[in-house]
N, C-alpha and C positions, 0 to 999 in steps of 0.2 A: 466442388470449389464454392466457397462462400462469396456471394455477390452483395455488395453494398446496396442500400436503397436506391431506387431509380433517381438519376440526376446527381449522384455523388461519385466523384472520382477520388480514389484513395490518395493519390499524390497531392492533389489540390487540398484535400481534407487535412492531410498531415502538414502541409504548408500553412494552412489557416490556424490549426491548433498550435503550431510552433509559435506563431505571432502572438496568439492569445496567451500562451504560457509565459512568454517573456514579459508581457504586460502584467501578468499576475505576479511574476518575480519582482517587478518594480514595486508593486504594492506591498508585498511581504517584506522586502528589504527596507522599505520606508518605515513601516510600523515596527520592524525589528530594531531599527535605530532609535525610534522614539521610546521604546520600552526600556532603554538604558537610563532614562530619566524617570525617577519615581513619581513625579507629578503627572507626567504623561501616561504612565502605566494605569493610573486610576481611570483615566478617560478612555483608554483602549480596551480595558476589560469590560465586557458587556453583561456578565452575570457573576454571581458569587458562588458558583458551584466549583469547589476545589477539585472534585474528581472528574468533572467534564466542563472545563472552562471554555468560554466563547469570547473571542476578541473581535474588535472592529475589522481586523485583517481577514478573519474568517468570512465575515459578512460582505466585505468589499470584493474579495476574490470570487465568492459565490455569485454575487450580482454580475460581475464582469463576465465570467465564463458563460453563464446561462444567457445573458443578453447577447453576447457575441455569436454564440451558436445559433440562437433563434433569429438574429438579424441576418446572418450570412446564409442560413439554410432554412428559409421559409418553406412551409408546406411539405417538409420531408417527414416521412412516416417513422418517426422515432420519438422517444420520450427522454426526459432527464430526471434522474433521481439524485438528489444531493443530500449530504448529511444535514446541512442547515435547514433545508426545507422539510426534511423528515422529522426534525425536532418540533416543528410548529404544526405539521400535519401528519398524524400517525398512520394515515392510510395512503398507500400508493398503488393504484390499480392501473394496469396497462394491458392491452391486448396486442401490443406491438412486439415483434421479434427483436427489434433494435432498441436498446436502452443505454443512454449515457449514464455512467455512475461517477459522481464527483465528490471528492473530499477536498474542499478548498484549502484546508490546513490540517494535515496529519502531523501529530506531534505538537499539539498546542501548548502542552506543559513545557516542552523543551523550547518552543518559540518564546514563551514568557521568561524562561530561565536564561535565555541567551546562549544556548549551547550550539546553535546552528543546525541541529538535527531535526529539521522539520521539512515537510514536502507538500506539494500539491499532487493529488492523484486524479487522473481522468481516464476512464476506460469506456470503450464502446462495446457493450455485450451483445452477442447474437444468440438468441434462444437460451438466455441465462448463463452464457459462458463468455468470459472475456476474450475479445478478438483483437482490437486495436487498443494500445495503451500508452499513457504518458505519465512519467514520474518526474516532477520538477523539484530539484533541490537547489534553491537559490543561493544559499550560503556557500555552496561548492561549485557554483556556476555549471550545473549539470542539468540537462534535460534528456532523460532516458525515453526512447521511443521504440515501439514495435509496430510493424505493419501487419502483424499476424504471422509473418514468416521468419523474420529476423529481428534482432534487437541491436540498437546502437545508441551511443551517447553523443550529444552535441553540446558544445559550449556556445555562449552568446555570440561569439564572432563567427559561428558557423563551422568551426573545426569539429571533426568527428573522431571517435575511436570506438573500437569493437570491445565486446565483453571478453573477460578473461576468467574462465571457470576452471578451477583447479580440481580435476577429477581424480578418480582411482584412489581414494583414501578410505580407510576403515573408520568406524565411528570414533575411536579413541585418538585418531590422528587429526580429527577435524577441529577447526576453529569455530566456536559457537558465537553467534551474535544474539544478544538477548536484551530485554527491555530495561530501561533505566527507571521509568516511573510506573510500570505496570507489572512488576514481578509479584510473586506470591510464594509462600513458604513451600508449597507442594512442588512448584517448578524449581525452586532452589535446591530442594532435596534430590530431585531427579538429576539436575546438572551435576551435583556432587557425586552421585552414584555412577554416572556415565564417565566422569573424569576426562573431560575434553582436553585436547592439547593446549588450547588457549580459549579464553572467553573475552569477547568484546562487549562492552556495555554501550548501548546506543538507543536513542529515542526514534520514534516514527517507524512504522512498518515499511514504508517506502524507502527510507534510508537504509534499513536493515537488509531488505532484499537487494537494493543497489550495491551494498557492500559485498553480497554474495556474487552478483553478476560481474563485479569488477575485480574479483579475486582476493578481496581482503578477508572474507569469511567463507565458510563452507556450508553452514547449517543454521537454521532458525527454528526454534520450537515455541509455539504459542499454546499456553495451557490455561483454559478457563474452567473454573470450578463450577459444578452444578449449582444453579440458583443464584450465581453471581453474574455480574455484567460480563459481556463478551464483545469481541470486536465485531464490526458490522461489514456488510457488503462493500462499502466504500473504502474500508481499510485494506481490503485484499484484492479487489478487482484489477486495478492498474498494476500493482506489484506482481500479481500472478501472471499477467499478460507478458511483462518484460522478462520474467524469469523463465517461463516455459518456452518462449521463442528463442531464448539464448541457449537452451539445452538443459535447463534445470527442471525441477518438479516441485509442486506444492499440492499436498493432499491432507486428508485426515490420517490418523494413526493407522487405519486399516487400508491405507493406500487407495482410498476412494477420492475421486475428484470433488472439489468444493462445489456446493450447490448454492446458487444465487436466486434471489427473487422470493424468498420466504416472507411471510407476513411480518415477522419480527426483524427482518434484515440480519439476523444474528449468524455469526460464524463461531459456534461454540465448540466445546470439547478440546481435543488436542490436535493441532495443525502443525505439520512438519514441512519445511521448505529446505531443499538441498540443491547442490550445484550440479547434480548428475542424475538425469532421469533413468539411466540404465541401472544404477545401484540404489535408487531411491526406495524401492519396495523392500529390499533387504535391510536397509537402514531403519525403516519404520518398524519392521519385525523385530529387529534387535532392541530398539527402544521399548517396544511393547513388552518384550520378555523381561527387561530390567524392571519395568513398572510392576509387572505381575510378581516377580521374584520378591520385591521389597514391599509390595502392597502400597505403592505410592499414590495411586489414583483410583477413585471408585468407578470401575467399569459397570 
């Protein structure tokens, strides 16, 4: 059994992060509303990188969450890795078993575009594996939480509901959820060859995994080409935690667990998330056979 650092009670911790998360939601919703005005948009965008934009909302949520955790939990033996801090400091060295992994705004492009498909990710990793996780989707009034054993969703008023994972489907009966802004021709070719029952287009990995957990979708495939940019630890840690605790699975194509804490923070190659850990391995094998048959991806 995994024990939290000395002095940390899991129920009190979840209570605190719940409060911090809804405070983050207020920030994200505030700036989302401002982005509707083109004059405000120029002030909110903090860089000119089209592929990896940063907004004032990213920075404000990053500051809030790190400050609140540090104030509430002084002298606790854990570290915090966040996307925004990693951009300014390329090195992150820790000897602690416990590491918070924060993405203050996953789906920044969608946030700017006003689709509502954006999320805050916060996970507490133990020995480089996600343990506790939170995926906040402000536009849908959803806070997905796992305590490491079970997953549930809360609304701001405190009402809760359980995951709905639609199991026992073969690959062609599945509904795929895939990227809106991060697709590539190789992935599109794979999707075409698999011939899924339905395809949902959605931004933010957190939103996509939440759509699986609540039964709107069945599978997500992330495909990064060699030498190109890849998702990072903060993209996957919190979504992985809520999916696995709900009964789903997320691995690489060889059905190996994701590895966190690498120097580059990268989660490259082909990553598959499904709604059923029992059939996940066979689904991965089937996808790999299709890729090999048509020479879609360079192994």
